[in-house]
C-alpha positions in Angstrom: 192.8 74.8 90.0 194.8 78.0 89.9 196.1 78.6 86.3 199.5 79.8 87.5 200.3 76.6 89.2 199.1 74.2 86.4 202.6 74.2 84.8 205.6 73.7 87.1 208.5 76.2 86.8 210.4 73.6 84.8 207.4 73.1 82.4 207.0 76.9 82.1 210.7 77.1 81.2 210.2 74.4 78.5 207.2 76.3 77.0 209.1 79.6 77.0 212.1 77.9 75.4 209.8 76.7 72.6 208.5 80.3 72.1 212.1 81.6 71.8 213.0 78.8 69.4 209.9 79.4 67.2 210.6 83.1 67.1 214.2 82.6 65.9 213.0 81.8 62.4 210.2 84.3 62.1 209.3 87.9 62.8 206.0 86.5 64.3 205.3 87.0 68.0 204.0 84.1 70.0 202.4 84.3 73.4 200.7 81.8 75.7 197.8 82.7 78.1 196.4 80.2 80.6 193.1 80.6 82.6 191.4 78.5 85.2 188.0 78.6 83.5 186.2 80.1 80.6 183.1 82.3 80.5 181.5 82.3 77.1 182.9 81.2 73.8 186.6 80.1 73.6 187.3 82.1 70.4 185.6 85.2 71.7 187.6 85.1 74.9 190.9 84.4 73.1 190.2 87.3 70.7 189.4 89.6 73.6 192.7 88.6 75.4 194.6 89.0 72.2 193.7 92.7 72.2 194.0 93.1 76.0 197.6 91.7 75.8 198.5 94.2 73.1 199.1 91.5 70.5 197.4 93.5 67.8 200.1 96.2 68.1 202.9 94.5 66.3 204.2 96.3 63.2 203.5 93.4 60.8 200.3 92.3 62.6 201.9 88.9 63.0 201.1 87.9 66.6 199.8 84.5 67.6 198.1 83.6 70.9 197.8 80.1 72.3 194.9 80.3 74.8 194.1 77.5 77.3 191.0 77.3 79.6 192.0 74.5 82.0 188.8 73.6 83.8 186.7 73.7 80.6 189.3 71.7 78.6 189.2 74.2 75.8 191.9 76.0 73.8 192.2 78.3 70.8 195.0 79.6 68.6 194.4 83.1 67.3 196.5 84.9 64.6 196.5 88.6 63.9 195.2 90.3 60.7 198.6 90.2 59.0 198.7 86.5 59.3 195.1 85.9 58.4 195.4 88.0 55.2 198.2 85.8 53.9 197.3 82.3 54.8 194.6 79.9 53.6 191.6 79.0 55.7 192.4 76.2 58.1 195.9 77.4 58.6 195.8 76.5 62.3 193.9 73.2 61.9 196.9 70.9 61.9 198.4 72.5 65.0 195.0 72.4 66.7 194.5 68.7 66.0 198.0 68.0 67.3 197.3 69.9 70.5 193.9 68.2 70.9 195.6 64.8 70.6 198.4 65.6 73.1 196.1 67.2 75.6 193.8 64.2 75.6 196.8 62.1 76.5 197.7 64.5 79.3 200.8 65.8 77.5 200.1 69.4 78.1 203.7 70.7 78.2 205.0 68.6 75.4 202.0 69.2 73.2 202.0 73.0 73.7 205.8 73.2 73.3 205.7 71.3 70.0 202.6 73.2 68.8 204.4 76.4 69.3 207.4 75.1 67.3 205.0 74.0 64.6 203.5 77.6 64.5 206.9 79.1 64.2 207.6 76.8 61.2 204.4 77.9 59.5 205.0 81.5 60.3 208.5 81.6 58.8 207.1 80.9 55.4 205.1 84.1 55.4 207.0 86.2 58.0 210.6 85.2 57.8 213.1 86.6 60.4 214.6 89.9 59.4 218.0 91.2 60.5 216.5 94.2 62.1 213.7 92.2 63.8 213.0 93.3 67.4 211.0 91.2 70.0 207.9 93.3 70.1 206.0 91.3 72.8 207.3 89.8 76.1 208.2 86.1 76.0 206.2 85.1 79.0 203.2 83.0 79.9 200.4 85.1 81.2 197.7 83.8 83.6 194.3 85.0 84.7 194.3 86.9 87.9 
């Protein structure tokens, strides 16, 4: 299965709308990356992609990556150093469990969209939106090549 065709154009628009909605309340930057398959550990791969996508370059180090490996049925949520320095261990557990439940039910678009909104809600506590906030990362879904 080709990663770029997993979500329809309408589903991609729904996910991107969730990113824009989540980012309205926080200076945090949220991205989604989807791959067909995974080689190695899911967290290692997500961390590597986080850096490759330039997500470690935000001023407040407040980037969040939602990573999905379709064929392997694995996902990860990775937050940058600025987030990890301010939040308690297990910060992403509730969202991860929500995603896991929805993905098992085949609700990929709905689960991912709502998970992104949940991340925005959590981020706004530590990284509230600022008047001079700029969108530092593109609001787009990236796919493996």
